[in-house]
The first five atom37 places (N, CA, C, CB, O) and aatype in JSON, in Angstrom:
{
  "aatype": [12, 7, 9, 10, 9, 10, 2, 11, 15, 10, 16, 16, 13, 19, 4, 1, 5, 18, 6, 10, 8, 6, 0, 7, 3, 8, 18, 9, 9, 19, 7, 5, 9, 6, 0, 4, 1, 2, 5, 12, 7, 2, 14, 10, 19, 13, 8, 2, 7, 5, 18, 11, 5, 0, 2, 19, 8, 5, 16, 13, 0, 7, 19],
  "atom_mask": [
    [1, 1, 1, 1, 1],
    [1, 1, 1, 0, 1],
    [1, 1, 1, 1, 1],
    [1, 1, 1, 1, 1],
    [1, 1, 1, 1, 1],
    [1, 1, 1, 1, 1],
    [1, 1, 1, 1, 1],
    [1, 1, 1, 1, 1],
    [1, 1, 1, 1, 1],
    [1, 1, 1, 1, 1],
    [1, 1, 1, 1, 1],
    [1, 1, 1, 1, 1],
    [1, 1, 1, 1, 1],
    [1, 1, 1, 1, 1],
    [1, 1, 1, 1, 1],
    [1, 1, 1, 1, 1],
    [1, 1, 1, 1, 1],
    [1, 1, 1, 1, 1],
    [1, 1, 1, 1, 1],
    [1, 1, 1, 1, 1],
    [1, 1, 1, 1, 1],
    [1, 1, 1, 1, 1],
    [1, 1, 1, 1, 1],
    [1, 1, 1, 0, 1],
    [1, 1, 1, 1, 1],
    [1, 1, 1, 1, 1],
    [1, 1, 1, 1, 1],
    [1, 1, 1, 1, 1],
    [1, 1, 1, 1, 1],
    [1, 1, 1, 1, 1],
    [1, 1, 1, 0, 1],
    [1, 1, 1, 1, 1],
    [1, 1, 1, 1, 1],
    [1, 1, 1, 1, 1],
    [1, 1, 1, 1, 1],
    [1, 1, 1, 1, 1],
    [1, 1, 1, 1, 1],
    [1, 1, 1, 1, 1],
    [1, 1, 1, 1, 1],
    [1, 1, 1, 1, 1],
    [1, 1, 1, 0, 1],
    [1, 1, 1, 1, 1],
    [1, 1, 1, 1, 1],
    [1, 1, 1, 1, 1],
    [1, 1, 1, 1, 1],
    [1, 1, 1, 1, 1],
    [1, 1, 1, 1, 1],
    [1, 1, 1, 1, 1],
    [1, 1, 1, 0, 1],
    [1, 1, 1, 1, 1],
    [1, 1, 1, 1, 1],
    [1, 1, 1, 1, 1],
    [1, 1, 1, 1, 1],
    [1, 1, 1, 1, 1],
    [1, 1, 1, 1, 1],
    [1, 1, 1, 1, 1],
    [1, 1, 1, 1, 1],
    [1, 1, 1, 1, 1],
    [1, 1, 1, 1, 1],
    [1, 1, 1, 1, 1],
    [1, 1, 1, 1, 1],
    [1, 1, 1, 0, 1],
    [1, 1, 1, 1, 1]
  ],
  "atom_positions": [
    [[62.95, 191.73, 21.47], [62.19, 192.13, 22.63], [62.96, 191.27, 23.71], [60.51, 191.84, 22.51], [63.3, 190.1, 23.52]],
    [[63.15, 191.93, 24.74], [63.93, 190.99, 26.01], [62.98, 190.44, 27.02], [0.0, 0.0, 0.0], [61.77, 190.36, 26.78]],
    [[63.39, 190.14, 27.87], [62.74, 189.52, 29.11], [62.71, 190.5, 30.05], [63.44, 188.29, 29.68], [63.75, 191.11, 30.28]],
    [[61.44, 190.84, 30.81], [61.44, 192.06, 31.71], [61.53, 190.9, 33.28], [59.66, 193.33, 31.43], [60.81, 189.94, 33.55]],
    [[62.61, 191.44, 34.01], [62.78, 190.85, 35.24], [62.54, 191.89, 36.36], [64.13, 190.22, 35.31], [62.97, 193.04, 36.24]],
    [[61.78, 191.42, 37.58], [61.77, 192.24, 38.63], [63.09, 192.23, 39.34], [60.72, 191.9, 39.47], [63.6, 191.12, 39.5]],
    [[63.7, 193.25, 39.77], [65.33, 193.14, 40.39], [65.13, 192.32, 41.85], [66.16, 194.97, 40.74], [65.93, 191.43, 42.13]],
    [[64.34, 192.57, 42.53], [64.48, 191.89, 43.78], [63.68, 190.55, 43.97], [64.11, 192.82, 44.8], [63.85, 189.89, 44.99]],
    [[62.67, 190.11, 42.84], [62.04, 188.85, 43.07], [63.19, 187.85, 43.52], [61.28, 188.36, 41.75], [64.4, 187.95, 43.31]],
    [[62.53, 186.93, 44.17], [63.63, 185.82, 45.02], [63.51, 184.65, 43.66], [62.85, 185.01, 47.07], [64.53, 184.0, 43.44]],
    [[62.5, 184.45, 42.94], [62.36, 183.27, 41.89], [62.02, 183.96, 40.62], [61.17, 182.14, 42.28], [61.29, 184.95, 40.63]],
    [[62.54, 183.45, 39.5], [62.26, 184.19, 38.51], [61.94, 182.71, 37.54], [63.56, 185.39, 38.09], [62.61, 181.7, 37.8]],
    [[60.98, 182.67, 36.56], [60.67, 181.56, 35.64], [60.67, 182.13, 34.23], [59.28, 180.87, 35.99], [59.89, 183.06, 34.03]],
    [[61.59, 181.62, 33.0], [61.47, 182.03, 31.97], [60.69, 180.99, 31.33], [62.59, 182.39, 31.47], [60.88, 179.79, 31.49]],
    [[59.75, 181.53, 30.56], [58.47, 180.33, 30.01], [58.3, 180.53, 28.49], [56.71, 180.63, 30.79], [58.61, 181.63, 28.03]],
    [[57.93, 179.75, 27.82], [57.51, 179.96, 26.22], [55.89, 179.58, 26.2], [58.5, 178.79, 25.04], [55.61, 178.53, 26.77]],
    [[55.02, 180.17, 25.71], [53.6, 179.63, 25.56], [53.51, 178.39, 24.93], [52.76, 180.52, 24.82], [53.72, 178.15, 23.74]],
    [[53.12, 177.48, 25.96], [52.68, 176.17, 25.53], [51.12, 176.07, 25.01], [52.89, 175.24, 26.72], [50.83, 175.37, 24.04]],
    [[50.16, 176.81, 25.74], [48.54, 176.47, 25.34], [48.17, 178.09, 25.52], [47.48, 175.14, 26.62], [48.98, 178.92, 25.92]],
    [[46.89, 178.37, 25.17], [46.21, 179.55, 25.14], [44.98, 179.17, 24.93], [46.65, 180.48, 24.22], [44.61, 178.7, 23.86]],
    [[43.9, 179.42, 26.34], [42.73, 179.23, 26.28], [42.0, 180.5, 26.46], [42.43, 178.28, 27.11], [42.38, 181.38, 27.24]],
    [[40.8, 180.59, 25.61], [39.88, 181.67, 25.99], [39.14, 181.28, 27.11], [38.96, 182.05, 24.92], [38.89, 180.09, 27.3]],
    [[38.7, 182.28, 27.98], [38.01, 182.1, 29.23], [37.12, 183.29, 29.36], [38.97, 181.95, 30.45], [37.45, 184.18, 30.14]],
    [[36.0, 183.38, 28.64], [35.01, 184.7, 28.75], [35.83, 185.74, 28.26], [0.0, 0.0, 0.0], [36.35, 185.67, 27.15]],
    [[35.98, 186.88, 29.14], [36.27, 188.06, 28.6], [38.05, 188.34, 28.76], [35.26, 189.17, 29.4], [38.57, 189.46, 28.71]],
    [[38.8, 187.02, 28.96], [40.18, 187.1, 29.15], [40.61, 185.73, 28.7], [40.59, 187.47, 30.63], [39.81, 184.92, 28.22]],
    [[42.12, 185.45, 28.9], [42.73, 184.2, 28.56], [43.35, 183.58, 29.56], [43.59, 184.3, 27.6], [43.69, 184.16, 30.59]],
    [[43.56, 182.14, 29.28], [44.58, 181.49, 30.27], [45.86, 181.25, 29.61], [44.07, 180.13, 30.85], [45.8, 180.55, 28.6]],
    [[46.91, 181.65, 29.96], [48.23, 181.09, 29.3], [48.99, 179.9, 30.3], [49.35, 182.47, 29.04], [49.36, 180.0, 31.47]],
    [[49.07, 178.92, 29.51], [49.82, 177.83, 30.05], [51.2, 177.82, 29.57], [49.19, 176.57, 29.76], [51.37, 177.61, 28.37]],
    [[52.3, 178.03, 30.38], [53.66, 177.96, 29.76], [54.48, 176.89, 30.1], [0.0, 0.0, 0.0], [54.17, 176.28, 31.13]],
    [[55.55, 176.48, 29.41], [56.56, 175.63, 29.55], [57.67, 176.2, 30.1], [56.86, 175.07, 28.45], [58.28, 176.95, 29.33]],
    [[58.2, 176.05, 31.38], [59.43, 176.49, 31.95], [60.63, 176.05, 31.23], [59.52, 176.06, 33.28], [60.98, 174.87, 31.24]],
    [[61.44, 177.19, 30.45], [62.6, 176.91, 29.95], [63.88, 177.13, 30.7], [62.62, 177.52, 28.9], [64.9, 176.48, 30.48]],
    [[63.74, 178.24, 31.75], [64.83, 178.55, 32.58], [64.33, 178.98, 34.07], [65.66, 179.69, 31.89], [63.2, 179.47, 34.14]],
    [[65.04, 178.83, 35.19], [64.53, 179.47, 36.15], [65.98, 179.84, 37.04], [63.32, 178.56, 36.86], [67.07, 179.27, 36.97]],
    [[65.59, 180.98, 37.86], [66.64, 181.68, 38.91], [66.18, 181.73, 40.29], [66.96, 183.2, 38.55], [65.05, 182.15, 40.55]],
    [[66.9, 181.35, 41.1], [66.23, 181.36, 42.57], [67.54, 182.05, 43.41], [65.73, 179.54, 43.23], [68.72, 181.71, 43.31]],
    [[67.05, 182.96, 44.12], [67.93, 183.52, 45.11], [67.32, 183.58, 46.54], [68.32, 184.9, 44.66], [66.1, 183.53, 46.67]],
    [[68.12, 183.68, 47.58], [67.71, 183.37, 49.26], [67.07, 184.66, 49.36], [69.12, 183.09, 50.58], [67.39, 185.55, 48.57]],
    [[66.01, 184.89, 50.46], [65.5, 185.92, 50.93], [64.38, 185.75, 51.38], [0.0, 0.0, 0.0], [63.75, 184.72, 51.18]],
    [[63.86, 186.92, 52.18], [62.41, 186.55, 52.98], [61.39, 187.06, 51.85], [62.13, 187.48, 54.7], [61.41, 188.22, 51.41]],
    [[60.59, 186.14, 51.47], [59.64, 186.17, 50.79], [58.41, 187.45, 50.9], [59.25, 184.95, 51.03], [58.19, 187.63, 52.09]],
    [[57.9, 188.0, 50.38], [56.64, 188.92, 50.34], [55.32, 188.19, 50.22], [56.72, 189.9, 49.13], [54.9, 187.73, 49.16]],
    [[54.68, 188.12, 51.42], [53.28, 187.58, 51.35], [52.02, 188.61, 51.61], [53.21, 186.47, 52.39], [52.06, 189.66, 52.25]],
    [[51.1, 188.14, 51.06], [49.78, 189.16, 51.09], [48.98, 188.31, 52.18], [48.81, 189.37, 49.38], [48.63, 187.17, 51.87]],
    [[48.65, 188.85, 53.5], [47.86, 188.04, 54.42], [47.01, 189.12, 55.39], [48.92, 187.0, 55.33], [47.56, 190.03, 56.01]],
    [[45.64, 188.87, 55.39], [44.65, 189.7, 56.02], [44.67, 191.02, 55.5], [44.83, 189.75, 57.43], [44.64, 191.9, 56.36]],
    [[44.71, 191.44, 54.12], [44.79, 192.77, 53.59], [45.82, 193.38, 53.6], [0.0, 0.0, 0.0], [45.72, 194.54, 53.2]],
    [[47.27, 192.87, 54.05], [48.3, 193.34, 54.07], [49.55, 192.88, 53.59], [48.33, 193.55, 54.97], [49.69, 191.76, 54.07]],
    [[50.54, 193.17, 52.89], [51.66, 192.83, 52.52], [52.8, 192.81, 53.67], [51.92, 193.64, 51.48], [53.16, 193.8, 54.3]],
    [[53.36, 191.39, 53.83], [54.26, 191.42, 54.81], [55.36, 190.45, 54.59], [53.63, 191.22, 56.01], [55.12, 189.46, 53.89]],
    [[56.44, 190.59, 55.07], [57.84, 189.62, 54.99], [57.84, 188.4, 55.78], [59.13, 190.38, 55.51], [57.94, 188.45, 57.01]],
    [[57.75, 187.37, 55.19], [57.89, 186.07, 55.98], [59.03, 185.71, 56.4], [57.5, 185.04, 55.37], [59.89, 185.5, 55.55]],
    [[59.33, 185.56, 57.72], [60.66, 184.78, 58.0], [60.47, 183.54, 58.36], [61.47, 185.32, 59.01], [59.41, 182.93, 58.47]],
    [[62.08, 182.99, 58.65], [61.97, 181.64, 58.94], [61.66, 181.59, 60.59], [63.39, 180.85, 58.45], [62.33, 182.25, 61.38]],
    [[60.49, 180.68, 61.05], [60.29, 180.49, 62.3], [61.4, 179.75, 62.93], [59.1, 179.91, 62.47], [62.06, 178.91, 62.32]],
    [[61.6, 180.11, 64.27], [62.88, 179.4, 64.93], [62.81, 178.05, 64.82], [63.07, 179.67, 66.4], [63.84, 177.44, 64.54]],
    [[61.67, 177.39, 65.0], [61.62, 175.98, 65.01], [62.18, 175.2, 63.69], [60.2, 175.64, 65.24], [62.47, 174.0, 63.79]],
    [[62.33, 175.9, 62.47], [62.39, 175.36, 61.32], [63.59, 175.8, 60.9], [61.36, 175.6, 60.51], [63.94, 175.36, 59.8]],
    [[64.59, 176.83, 61.68], [65.75, 177.47, 61.27], [66.83, 176.1, 60.77], [66.34, 178.5, 62.63], [67.46, 176.08, 59.71]],
    [[66.83, 175.37, 61.49], [67.82, 174.31, 61.16], [67.41, 173.18, 60.24], [0.0, 0.0, 0.0], [68.18, 172.26, 59.96]],
    [[66.24, 173.28, 59.8], [65.91, 172.2, 59.06], [66.18, 172.55, 57.19], [64.24, 171.87, 59.55], [65.93, 171.69, 56.35]]
  ]
}
């Protein structure tokens, strides 16, 4: 079985299961990061009931 990765994601973490906790009718999985990939781009954010692309504000462009 391979690893599923979203093509346009800015950051991807590959984890192995470290702990599993029962929590009522679902589970909480705690993972240990084994690898990560990062690329530049404008992140997608959810705000005020809508998805939007975040952009660097002019004030922070050179930071």
